[in-house]
BASE-749655 format. One line per 2 residues: for each residue x, y, z of N, C-alpha, C. Coordinates in steps of 0.1 Angstrom, whole numbers, plus 5000, padded with zeros to 4 digits. Example, Ala and Ser with C-alpha at 12.3 -4.5 7.8 and 13.67 -1.06 7.14 Angstrom:
5132,4943,5078,5123,4955,5078,5132,4967,5078 | 5128,4978,5071,5137,4989,5071,5129,5000,5079
This chain:
9633,3472,7950,9638,3483,7952,9631,3491,7943 | 9629,3509,7950,9617,3511,7943,9629,3523,7927
9622,3524,7923,9629,3535,7908,9617,3543,7902 | 9621,3554,7899,9610,3566,7895,9610,3564,7879
9602,3568,7869,9602,3573,7858,9595,3582,7859 | 9600,3590,7849,9596,3606,7844,9587,3606,7837
9575,3613,7837,9562,3612,7829,9557,3625,7830 | 9559,3634,7817,9555,3648,7815,9559,3653,7835
9558,3659,7839,9563,3667,7849,9563,3659,7861 | 9557,3647,7859,9552,3644,7870,9560,3631,7876
9563,3623,7885,9573,3611,7889,9560,3600,7891 | 9564,3590,7883,9552,3580,7887,9563,3567,7895
9558,3564,7909,9571,3557,7915,9566,3541,7915 | 9574,3535,7911,9569,3516,7910,9574,3510,7919
9567,3503,7927,9573,3494,7935,9570,3481,7931 | 9581,3469,7944,9576,3461,7941,9562,3457,7944
9556,3442,7940,9541,3436,7947,9542,3430,7958 | 9556,3426,7966,9555,3422,7978,9570,3431,7986
9569,3421,7996,9576,3429,8008,9582,3422,8016 | 9600,3416,8020,9604,3410,8028,9602,3414,8035
9600,3408,8051,9596,3411,8063,9603,3401,8079 | 9610,3400,8085,9616,3394,8094,9601,3394,8101
9604,3386,8116,9591,3385,8125,9600,3382,8135 | 9594,3388,8143,9597,3386,8155,9580,3388,8166
9581,3379,8179,9575,3378,8191,9572,3386,8207 | 9566,3392,8210,9570,3393,8221,9570,3381,8236
9570,3369,8232,9574,3355,8239,9579,3347,8233 | 9589,3352,8247,9602,3344,8251,9614,3350,8241
9611,3364,8232,9620,3367,8223,9615,3357,8210 | 9609,3352,8207,9606,3343,8194,9614,3351,8183
9614,3351,8173,9613,3352,8159,9616,3341,8148 | 9614,3347,8134,9613,3336,8119,9620,3344,8115
9625,3335,8108,9635,3334,8095,9621,3346,8082 | 9633,3355,8074,9623,3366,8065,9612,3360,8060
9604,3364,8062,9590,3359,8052,9586,3369,8043 | 9581,3359,8033,9573,3374,8022,9560,3374,8021
9555,3389,8020,9544,3391,8018,9536,3399,8008 | 9526,3400,8000,9520,3406,7994,9514,3419,7997
9517,3431,7990,9515,3446,8000,9498,3446,7998 | 9494,3435,7992,9473,3443,7987,9470,3433,7997
9474,3429,8009,9461,3423,8020,9464,3434,8028 | 9451,3432,8032,9449,3442,8048,9457,3433,8056
9455,3445,8070,9464,3442,8081,9458,3427,8088 | 9448,3431,8090,9435,3416,8086,9438,3401,8080
9445,3400,8070,9445,3391,8065,9460,3390,8071 | 9467,3400,8072,9484,3397,8079,9482,3387,8097
9474,3395,8099,9470,3388,8115,9469,3376,8113 | 9459,3374,8103,9457,3359,8098,9468,3349,8098
9476,3354,8087,9494,3344,8087,9502,3346,8102 | 9498,3356,8105,9511,3359,8115,9499,3346,8128
9488,3346,8129,9487,3339,8139,9488,3326,8137 | 9488,3321,8120,9495,3304,8121,9508,3303,8123
9517,3315,8118,9529,3312,8124,9530,3315,8136 | 9529,3324,8143,9533,3327,8155,9525,3321,8170
9511,3314,8165,9505,3308,8180,9495,3323,8183 | 9497,3332,8180,9492,3345,8187,9476,3344,8178
9469,3352,8183,9452,3357,8181,9451,3367,8176 | 9442,3364,8159,9438,3376,8151,9434,3388,8157
9427,3386,8171,9418,3390,8179,9421,3403,8190 | 9434,3397,8193,9440,3405,8204,9457,3407,8197
9460,3405,8189,9473,3404,8184,9476,3424,8179 | 9487,3430,8182,9494,3441,8181,9503,3443,8171
9507,3455,8164,9519,3448,8151,9526,3460,8152 | 9538,3458,8155,9546,3475,8154,9553,3467,8146
9560,3477,8138,9567,3477,8126,9584,3482,8126 | 9590,3478,8126,9609,3483,8132,9615,3484,8119
9626,3495,8124,9634,3496,8108,9646,3485,8105 | 9655,3489,8103,9666,3476,8095,9672,3480,8110
9674,3491,8115,9684,3493,8125,9675,3492,8139 | 9662,3484,8142,9654,3486,8152,9646,3499,8157
9647,3505,8153,9639,3514,8157,9622,3515,8156 | 9614,3515,8166,9599,3515,8165,9599,3530,8151
9593,3521,8137,9582,3531,8131,9572,3535,8129 | 9559,3522,8135,9548,3527,8132,9544,3516,8136
9528,3513,8147,9519,3508,8146,9515,3502,8135 | 9510,3490,8132,9503,3481,8121,9490,3486,8123
9481,3494,8127,9469,3493,8143,9456,3491,8132 | 9454,3504,8121,9440,3499,8111,9438,3488,8102
9431,3477,8109,9430,3463,8100,9425,3461,8089 | 9416,3479,8084,9413,3474,8072,9421,3482,8056
9431,3489,8063,9442,3490,8056,9450,3479,8050 | 9462,3483,8039,9465,3474,8031,9476,3472,8036
9485,3467,8038,9500,3466,8039,9511,3472,8030 | 9506,3478,8022,9516,3484,8011,9511,3500,8011
9502,3498,8022,9496,3516,8027,9509,3523,8040 | 9512,3512,8047,9526,3514,8053,9542,3515,8048
9550,3521,8054,9567,3524,8041,9572,3515,8050 | 9573,3503,8047,9573,3491,8048,9588,3484,8036
9601,3484,8042,9607,3480,8030,9617,3469,8032 | 9622,3457,8023,9627,3445,8024,9638,3447,8037
9638,3440,8047,9647,3435,8059,9643,3445,8069 | 9633,3451,8069,9625,3455,8080,9617,3445,8088
9612,3443,8102,9607,3438,8114,9593,3437,8114 | 9588,3429,8115,9569,3430,8122,9575,3421,8139
9571,3431,8147,9570,3426,8159,9555,3422,8169 | 9549,3410,8168,9540,3403,8174,9538,3404,8184
9529,3411,8193,9526,3411,8210,9510,3404,8206 | 9515,3399,8217,9497,3388,8222,9502,3381,8235
9493,3376,8240,9491,3368,8250,9498,3348,8245 | 9495,3348,8234,9498,3335,8227,9489,3326,8231
9475,3328,8234,9467,3320,8239,9468,3304,8230 | 9468,3304,8219,9470,3289,8210,9481,3285,8210
9495,3297,8212,9508,3289,8213,9506,3280,8226 | 9504,3283,8233,9506,3286,8251,9502,3264,8251
9490,3266,8241,9483,3254,8242,9492,3240,8239 | 9506,3244,8233,9514,3231,8230,9534,3234,8243
9529,3242,8241,9541,3245,8249,9542,3245,8264 | 9547,3229,8269,9546,3229,8283,9562,3227,8288
9572,3231,8283,9586,3234,8289,9590,3218,8282 | 9599,3215,8297,9605,3196,8299,9593,3189,8305
9584,3189,8306,9572,3185,8314,9567,3172,8302 | 9568,3160,8303,9566,3146,8301,9549,3154,8291
9548,3151,8281,9538,3153,8274,9528,3145,8275 | 9518,3142,8275,9507,3135,8274,9500,3133,8254
9500,3125,8252,9494,3123,8237,9479,3117,8236 | 9471,3126,8232,9457,3115,8231,9458,3110,8218
9451,3096,8221,9450,3091,8208,9440,3096,8199 | 9448,3096,8184,9443,3106,8177,9428,3103,8175
9416,3094,8179,9401,3099,8178,9395,3107,8190 | 9404,3107,8200,9403,3118,8209,9405,3130,8203
9417,3133,8199,9420,3147,8199,9414,3154,8187 | 9405,3141,8176,9395,3149,8164,9384,3149,8174
9380,3148,8181,9367,3154,8189,9372,3162,8198 | 9383,3170,8198,9380,3178,8210,9378,3194,8197
9375,3204,8208,9368,3213,8203,9377,3223,8204 | 9385,3223,8212,9394,3236,8215,9410,3234,8212
9411,3225,8201,9422,3220,8195,9428,3233,8188 | 9438,3232,8186,9443,3241,8172,9437,3236,8157
9436,3223,8161,9434,3214,8147,9423,3219,8146 | 9412,3221,8161,9400,3223,8154,9400,3239,8154
9406,3244,8158,9407,3260,8154,9408,3265,8138 | 9416,3260,8132,9420,3257,8119,9410,3255,8113
9401,3241,8114,9393,3238,8104,9384,3241,8109 | 9377,3250,8118,9365,3260,8121,9369,3275,8115
9380,3277,8114,9381,3291,8106,9383,3284,8090 | 9385,3274,8089,9393,3272,8073,9403,3278,8069
9412,3274,8076,9430,3279,8073,9430,3272,8069 | 9450,3268,8063,9457,3266,8062,9448,3250,8052
9458,3237,8061,9451,3227,8047,9433,3223,8053 | 9427,3233,8058,9415,3231,8059,9406,3240,8050
9414,3245,8042,9404,3259,8031,9405,3252,8022 | 9398,3245,8017,9391,3237,8001,9399,3247,7994
9394,3262,7990,9399,3267,7979,9415,3271,7979 | 9419,3271,7989,9436,3273,7994,9442,3255,7988
9435,3248,7991,9440,3237,7985,9438,3233,7970 | 9430,3236,7965,9426,3237,7950,9437,3246,7943
9436,3257,7948,9449,3263,7939,9463,3263,7941 | 9461,3256,7954,9478,3250,7957,9483,3240,7949
9472,3228,7944,9476,3219,7935,9479,3227,7922 | 9467,3234,7916,9469,3241,7906,9482,3248,7906
9487,3248,7910,9495,3258,7911,9511,3249,7905 | 9510,3236,7914,9516,3226,7916,9519,3224,7903
9510,3222,7897,9503,3217,7879,9512,3221,7872 | 9509,3238,7869,9514,3244,7868,9528,3243,7866
9534,3248,7877,9553,3241,7878,9555,3232,7878 | 9549,3222,7876,9555,3209,7871,9557,3211,7855
9548,3220,7846,9541,3221,7832,9554,3223,7829 | 9553,3238,7836,9568,3245,7829,9578,3240,7830
9584,3234,7842,9594,3227,7843,9598,3217,7831 | 9587,3212,7834,9591,3197,7821,9592,3206,7806
9587,3215,7804,9589,3224,7789,9603,3229,7790 | 9606,3233,7799,9621,3241,7799,9630,3229,7798
9638,3230,7787,9648,3217,7780,9661,3222,7782 | 9670,3214,7790,9683,3215,7794,9687,3220,7778
9704,3233,7779,9709,3234,7767,9699,3246,7760 | 9688,3245,7767,9683,3262,7763,9688,3274,7764
9690,3283,7757,9695,3300,7760,9680,3305,7770 | 9683,3316,7781,9671,3319,7788,9676,3328,7791
9662,3333,7797,9658,3352,7804,9659,3345,7820 | 9665,3352,7828,9660,3350,7841,9655,3365,7842
9640,3363,7853,9634,3376,7862,9628,3372,7870 | 9635,3373,7884,9629,3371,7893,9630,3386,7902
9617,3381,7903,9616,3395,7911,9625,3405,7924 | 9627,3417,7924,9634,3425,7933,9650,3422,7925
9650,3413,7917,9666,3413,7910,9670,3415,7898 | 9680,3421,7892,9679,3421,7877,9683,3412,7868
9670,3415,7855,9673,3403,7843,9687,3395,7841 | 9684,3385,7844,9700,3377,7839,9699,3369,7825
9710,3365,7817,9712,3358,7809,9717,3346,7810 | 9714,3333,7806,9723,3321,7809,9716,3308,7802
9723,3300,7802,9720,3283,7802,9708,3275,7809 | 9705,3270,7800,9696,3262,7809,9702,3249,7815
9706,3247,7822,9713,3230,7826,9707,3216,7832 | 9698,3224,7840,9685,3211,7848,9668,3218,7851
9664,3204,7847,9648,3210,7855,9644,3198,7861 | 9637,3201,7874,9630,3189,7878,9627,3196,7894
9630,3182,7897,9631,3185,7916,9641,3183,7917 | 9639,3188,7936,9658,3195,7935,9657,3188,7957
9662,3178,7956,9660,3173,7971,9663,3179,7981 | 9651,3180,7990,9652,3192,8002,9647,3205,7998
9644,3208,7985,9637,3214,7983,9619,3214,7975 | 9612,3221,7981,9597,3218,7974,9594,3222,7963
9583,3215,7955,9585,3218,7939,9591,3208,7930 | 9591,3221,7916,9604,3220,7906,9612,3234,7903
9622,3231,7897,9635,3241,7897,9639,3236,7885 | 9647,3248,7879,9655,3247,7870,9667,3255,7873
9678,3245,7870,9690,3248,7873,9694,3256,7859 | 9703,3266,7867,9711,3279,7856,9720,3282,7859
9727,3277,7844,9745,3285,7844,9744,3299,7839 | 9747,3311,7849,9745,3321,7846,9761,3328,7832
9757,3333,7828,9771,3345,7816,9779,3351,7823 | 9775,3351,7840,9784,3360,7843,9783,3357,7855
9790,3356,7866,9790,3353,7878,9784,3359,7891 | 9771,3354,7885,9756,3366,7898,9748,3352,7903
9756,3344,7901,9747,3329,7909,9752,3329,7926 | 9749,3314,7928,9750,3314,7945,9756,3298,7947
9758,3296,7936,9761,3279,7933,9772,3276,7925 | 9778,3261,7921,9782,3255,7917,9772,3242,7907
9762,3246,7912,9751,3231,7897,9753,3223,7912 | 9755,3228,7930,9755,3218,7940,9741,3223,7949
9731,3219,7954,9722,3219,7963,9721,3210,7969 | 9726,3219,7985,9724,3208,7995,9733,3195,7992
9747,3201,7986,9754,3186,7987,9751,3179,7977 | 9744,3174,7968,9743,3171,7959,9747,3175,7944
9751,3168,7934,9753,3178,7921,9743,3173,7917 | 9736,3187,7905,9730,3186,7892,9733,3189,7879
9741,3200,7884,9750,3201,7870,9765,3207,7868 | 9770,3208,7859,9784,3215,7866,9786,3230,7861
9792,3233,7864,9796,3254,7863,9804,3253,7872 | 9813,3266,7868,9821,3275,7879,9814,3279,7890
9822,3279,7901,9814,3287,7915,9805,3299,7915 | 9798,3304,7918,9792,3313,7916,9788,3321,7903
9784,3312,7895,9775,3311,7880,9765,3305,7881 | 9759,3296,7896,9751,3283,7891,9739,3288,7899
9731,3285,7892,9717,3291,7905,9705,3284,7904 | 9694,3278,7910,9682,3277,7911,9669,3280,7909
9665,3283,7898,9651,3293,7906,9636,3283,7897 | 9625,3290,7905,9614,3283,7901,9612,3289,7883
9603,3280,7879,9604,3278,7865,9596,3292,7857 | 9589,3294,7869,9579,3308,7861,9588,3318,7862
9599,3319,7867,9609,3328,7862,9618,3330,7854 | 9617,3320,7841,9623,3313,7835,9622,3315,7816
9625,3321,7811,9616,3327,7797,9631,3319,7786 | 9628,3313,7782,9635,3304,7769,9637,3311,7759
9647,3312,7749,9645,3314,7736,9659,3318,7731 | 9660,3328,7716,9668,3334,7715,9676,3347,7726
9686,3341,7731,9691,3352,7740,9703,3348,7741 | 9713,3352,7728,9725,3355,7728,9734,3357,7736
9746,3346,7744,9756,3360,7752,9761,3369,7751 | 9759,3374,7758,9767,3395,7754,9780,3393,7755
9786,3403,7743,9803,3406,7744,9804,3409,7750 | 9812,3411,7758,9822,3421,7771,9834,3422,7761
9832,3435,7754,9846,3436,7750,9852,3450,7759 | 9862,3441,7764,9867,3451,7773,9877,3462,7764
9883,3460,7752,9891,3471,7743,9882,3476,7737 | 9871,3478,7740,9863,3486,7732,9858,3499,7739
9863,3514,7728,9861,3524,7731,9851,3529,7734 | 9850,3538,7749,9840,3543,7754,9844,3555,7760
């Protein structure tokens, strides 16, 4: 959510650096769960991400933006523009229009599929793997792999330095700051990377310490949550006293 701060006679609008958008395509009404995109990427870079996600082609795809009421708002037609230049808000939808030639390579319906031996597939120049390798995308991008490994190592370091029983402040983007107690720190089965289990002071969580059927800590229902360690700050954060009898 955006908010305004009054500075002298002017107003400065501060918004999040990311936007959460649903993705749909023109092929078989294909749709994806909500995805998070940085606002400072160009439409060209956005198309590259959508290419890997949908099987469409950067060179031919068109992107339409729809409101939460499914009304066409605009076309993202300027490849050099930043995503944040368009009036997009969380929950809106991007609709990808394309022939999906890359995806069609793998789409054979119910026809029995013939699988090439690994050595023969590796030699093909028109495969999805060859396309990704040629354009140095995903796992074939050396810089991407290095950054990913660095982020994972930093996440692990932060998780290991977060001690159970510590008081903490949780600051997840686009959500209010919350106070609580660290109950768990480490990996969570079914989720990638490292997580910190928090027992909030108020019922602002999503669970009671259970994730995907496995219990990691004990707390009341809706007081528990699992948060990435970079959003958790440990320190002297005493529980607030909510005195309902206090005169206001």
